[in-house]
N, C-alpha and C positions, 0 to 999 in steps of 0.2 A: 582416583582424584576427580573431584566434581568439575564439571565444565561449567564456566560462567554464562550466565544469560545476556545476551546483548539485545539491543532495540533494533528493530527492522520496520520496514514499510514495504508494501507491495502495492502496485497500481497494476490492474489489469483490465483489459477491454473485452467485453462479452459481446458475442454476435448479436446483433439488434434484431435479427429476424426471428430470435426465439420468443416463445410466449413468455408472459410475466412470471408463470409458475416455474418453467423451465430455468429462466434467468436467476429466479429465487434460489432453485435447486443448485445451480452451478456456484453460487456465491456461498450457500451453506457448505456445499462439499469442500471448499477451499478454507473456510473459517473452521471446519472441523479437522482438516488437516493439520491446521496451525494449532488448534487447541489440544490435539492429541500429544503434541511434544512442545508446546509452549502455552503463552497465555495472549488471547486476543485483547487489544487494549480497547481499539476502536474500529469501527466499520462505517465508512462513509460512502453511500451511494450516490455518485454525482448524476447519474441518469444517462440519458441519451445525449451524446455531444457529437459535434461534427469532427471527423477525423483530419489530421493535418495533410494526409495525402490518402487516395483510395487504397484499401487493402481488401484484395479478392473482389473488386468492382463494388465495395461497400464505401460509402462516404460518411456513415455514421457508426458509432458503436456505444456500448453501455459500459460506463466507466465506474469502477469500485476502487477505493482506497482502503486498505487495512493496515493499522498499525498493531505492532505484536511485539512480545519478547520471546526469545526462544535461544536454544543452542545453536552454535555455528554450522551444525550440520543440516538443520532444517532447511535454509534457503535452497541448498542444492536439490533437496527432494521436491521442494515446493517448485522450482525452475523445471524440474524434469517432468513433474504431472502438468504443469502449464504447457510444456511441449507437446504432450501427447493427447491433449483434451482439444477436440475439434471447435468446440464452441468458443475458445479463447483465442482472440485475433492478435493480441499484443500483450506482453507482460514484462514486469521488471521488479527485481526484488532488491533494495539497498538498504545499507546499515543506516540508521538514523543517528544523527550526531545528537550528543547531549545538549540539552538546552542550556544556554549561556546566559546568565543573568547579569545585566549590566551593574558596573560598581555604583554603590550608594554615594550620592552627592551630598555632602552636609551642608556646605555653605556654597554660595554663589557669590563670586567675587565680580563686583562691578568695576571695570577698568577706568569710568569716568568719575568715579567716586573720590579718586586720589587726588 
């Protein structure tokens, strides 16, 4: 029986003390893990931003958002690898909801016209 692919997104914060090349390598590592068992839809690098609270005496982090489709087993593996990677300060993987479209409005009724 074939597993259904679901839409997910992950946001992770990379240690800002890493060099630009090392930061790119960390991002490529996680996109490669996702691409191995799913499809990467979009990678948005938000760059260095201030953290809401200090983590390991750091007040900034390099934020990355990745949207992807994968089987239900991939988020667990992704969270496991985030947990053992020293250069990741924080991470979260969530299932993305399907985009809802607003119902089409054919006519606009003006209450004052009656």
